[in-house]
N, C-alpha and C positions, 0 to 999 in steps of 0.2 A: 390752601386756597380752594375755592369753590368756584364754580362756572355757575353764574345764576344772573339773574336780572334784577336782585333787590332794589328796593326804592331807595335804600340809603348809601348805594355804591355802584360805582362803575364797574361791570364784570371784568375780574383780572384774570389771565390765564397764561403769563407768560413763562411760568415755570423758573422763573429766576428766583435766586435767593443767594444770600452772601457766601454760601459754601457750595456753590452749583457744582455738580460732578459734570464732566464732559464727556464725549463718545468713547475716547480712548480707555475709560473704566467703566463704561455701561456698553460694551460691545455685544455680551449674550443676553440673549432673550429665551426663555423656556415657556412654552406653553402647556399647561397641564389638561390632562383630558381624563377624564373617568367616567363611569356610566352614568346616564341621566343628563349629559351636556347637550346643549342645542348646536345645531350644524351652524346657523348663521353667526352666533357669538364665538364659535371656534375661527369661522373663517375671518372675523374681522382682523385679529391680530396678525393672521398669516397674510392678509391682502396688505398690512401696514409694514410690519416687521420683516416679511418675507419677500417684500418686494424687490425690484431690481434698485441699486442704490440710484437716488436722483442726481442728477449732473451737478447740482449746488453743493451736494454733501462732499465732504472730504473723505469719509469712511461710512460704513453702515453696520447693520446688526447682523449677527450670526443667530438664525432662529432654529431652535431645537423643539420638536415635538415631542412631549413626554406623556406616556399613557400607561394605565393599568392594560395589561394584556387582554386584547380581545374586547375592550370596552365598547358598547354599542354607541353610536352616534346618532341620536333622533332615533328614526325607526328604520335607516335605511343602509347604514354603513357600520363597520366596526373598525375600531382603530390598530393599525399595523405598523409599529414603528420598533425600533431595536432600543429605544431608548425609555427607560422605565421612570416612576415617579421619583425614586431615589436620586436620579439625576437632576432634579429640580436644584438642589443644593448648590450645585456648580455655577448657576447662571448669576448674572448681576440683576436681572429682572425677570419676575416671575408673574405671568397672567393666568389667572383663573376664569373662565368663561362663565356663563350661568349654568347653574348645576340644579336642577330639578329636585334631585335627590336630597340635596342638602337643605331645603326647605323643612323637611321632616327630620332628618338625620344625617349630617354632613358624613361623606365616606371617610372612614378613620384613617386609611392609608394617604389620603390626599391631605387630610388635616396635619397629620404628622410630616409629611414631606415640605409642606408650607411652613410649619413651625421651623423645622430645621434650616430650610433655605433663609429665611428671614433671621434667624439666630445666627447665620454665617454671614450677615450683610446685605442679603438680597433686597431689592426693592420689590414690593409685591403690588399687584393690581388685579381688581376684580372687576368682572363686568356683570351687571344684573344681579341675579342671585348667588353669584359667586360671593357675594359679600357674606352669606351666611357659613361659607367654608372659612373665610378670614374671621370672623366673628367667632366660629368655634375653635379656631386656633389661638384665640385670645390675643389676636393682632389688633383688634378694633376696641379693646377695654380702655375707656377714658378718652377715645377719639371720637371725633365727629365723622360720620360716614354716611353714605347713601346707598340706595338700590332702587328698583322699579318702584313706583307709587304703588303698585297692586299689591307688594310684599312687605314694602315699609313698616305697617304698623306690625306684622308678625315678627318681623326682625327686632323691633324694639321691645315687643314682649318677651321673645325667647332670651335675648341678650340685654337685659336692663342697663349693664355697665356700657353699652354704645349709645353716644348721642346720634340718634339717627336724625337725618334731614331729609325728608322725601321731596323738598321743593327743587333741588339742583341737579344738574346734569352729571356733574362728577365733582369729587373732593380731592385735592392733593394735600396730603398730610405728610410729606416728605417722603419716608420710606414706605407708606402705606396709601394706596389710593383705591377708591371706590368709584362705580360709576352707576348710573341708572340704567334702565331697560334698553337691550338691543342696539339701535342706532347710536344711543350715548357712548356705547365702546367704540365708535368711531370718533368722537370727540375726545375721549380718554387716550386714545393710542395715538392721536395726532397732537394731543398735549403733550405726551411723552417724547414725542420726536421733537417738537418744539423746545421742550427744555433741553434736550440732548444735544440739538443740531442747529436751534435757532428758527426765527419765524421763517425766514427765505425758504429753507428746506421743507418746512411743514407745508408750507403754503404750495410750493411745487408739486408735493405729493398729493395735497388735496385736490390741486387741479388735476393730476393724473387719475385721480379715484373719482372724479367729477363729484365731489362734495364740498360743502362749505369750509373753509379752514378753521372756522370758530363759529358755532350757533350762539346768539345772544338767547336770554332768558332761561327759565327753567323747566322742570317737569309740569308745572302747574298749566303751561300752555297747551298741554296734552290731555290733561285729565277732563274728559267729558266736554271739551271745548273747542268745537271744530273751527278752523280758519273761516275769516269771512268771505262771502262771496267777492270775486274780484271782477272788474270790468277788463277790457281789451288790455289795459295798459298795466294796472295791477301794482300792487306793492313792490313785486319782484323787480318791474321796470324801474321804480323810483329807487331802490337800493343799488342797482346798477348805475343809475344816473349820479347818485350820491356820490358813489366810489370814484366815479370820473370827474368830481368836482371836489374833491376833500380839499384841494389847496384854496377853494374859495370859503371866505367866511360865511357858511351857510347858517341859516337859522330856521327854527321849525316854519315860519311862514314862507321861506323860501321853498321848502320842501312841500307844504301844501299847496304853494301855487304851481308847483312842477306836477304834483299828482291830480291839481284840478279840484282840490276839496278844501274843506276848512282846517284850521290848526286843531280843533277840538276833536273833529272827526278822524283826523290822521294821527292823533294821540291814542284814539280809541283802537284803530287799525293796528298800530305800532304794538300796544300792549297785547292785543289779541293773539299777533302773528309772531311776535319775537319774544314777548315777555317783559320789554324794557319801553323806556320813551325814546322818542326821536332823537333829543340830545345826548342822552346816554349812550345810543346805539352810535351816533356820529363820532363821539369822544372815544369810544372803544375801537372804532375802525382807524381813528386817526393816532391812537397809541400803537396798533398793531402796525400802521403804515412807518410810524416813526422807527420801532424795532427793527423792521426790515430795513430801514435806509442806514440806520446805525450799523447794523450787521454787513451790510453789502455795499456800501459805499464811503467815501472818505469826506462827505459834504460836512461842513461846519453845522453846528448846533442852530445858529440862526438861520442856515439856508434850509434844514430840515423843518424847522418850525414853520416858516414860510410854504414848504411844499405839504406840509399836512394841514394847513389852514389855521394854525394857531398864532400867527403872527410874530411874535417875539420868542426869542431863546427864555426868556424868564417864564413867560406863560408854557412854554413846553416843559421846562425844567418842574415848575410846580405841578403840573398834572402828571409829568412821569414818575416823580417822586411819590405821589399820593397812590397812584395806580398800579404801578410796576414794583416799588419799594426801594428804588435807588435810584442815582441821577443817569442822565443820558450817557455821561462820559464814562461814569462806571460800567454801565451796561455794556456799551462800545468795548471798553479795555476788557470786560470778563470774556466777551465772545472772540475778541481778537486775540487773546492769550490761550 
């Protein structure tokens, strides 16, 4: 699945699938570090998977930093850890941060370690140019993948068997995940938390990090496309207001009236700032609110439908099945079990 704002779909990022693995068998995370990696992208998985367990979580991750001995990190530090790259194979999830060296030639020791880890059943995720490592390891052959938009064309040229999509923030292909540049690594890591622990835990962690639990749209909104100038209230204030009124049957006209603008102008602002339309954004928020209520409450489907502004259980079921891929009842049962 991809996190984007395409015109033909509502962005889906629940992490749900019929064979969902839960945290008891996804507890260990290994962070791969080698020469040429960026400090920022290394810090992201440390901040997410190495954070103290959120109160809403029943258990949490064990993070291990695995590095080639003395590997330079940026131009400031050297990695000092007793865990080598060979230990990646023991992890349930392996994260490969951005690796500038991999653009020209992926480090052979890292490629081999990733191949072994994946061959033994690890879930492998890359941030930014870490996708070049996954591609060199053959993990992306025949798969859809993404990377930073600046390097997507080069990734496609070097590895023609990879279906490179430069428009999305991240892509979840089950046991292999890729993300766009830098901050999109936060989106991907929170997506993994959501897949393992549920929306409530991911939301709690996002609040701790002071970031959005899930950003709408794709990379297109960041390619030479600055955000529109805002007045004192701005789109941010409107989004906060809408989140507080999700239980109401909001329309584009309602949002435009609240923002003191026309529906057409609001649509342009939404597309520029979020990469999607107001109605798709609203529906995505309602689905995520429904997920959280299904996970954390015993409210009936009718009650949840009312609380997320969809009116009836039938409407909720229709949208939930289309965007999440299962019924609300099956989703709740999966997380409860």
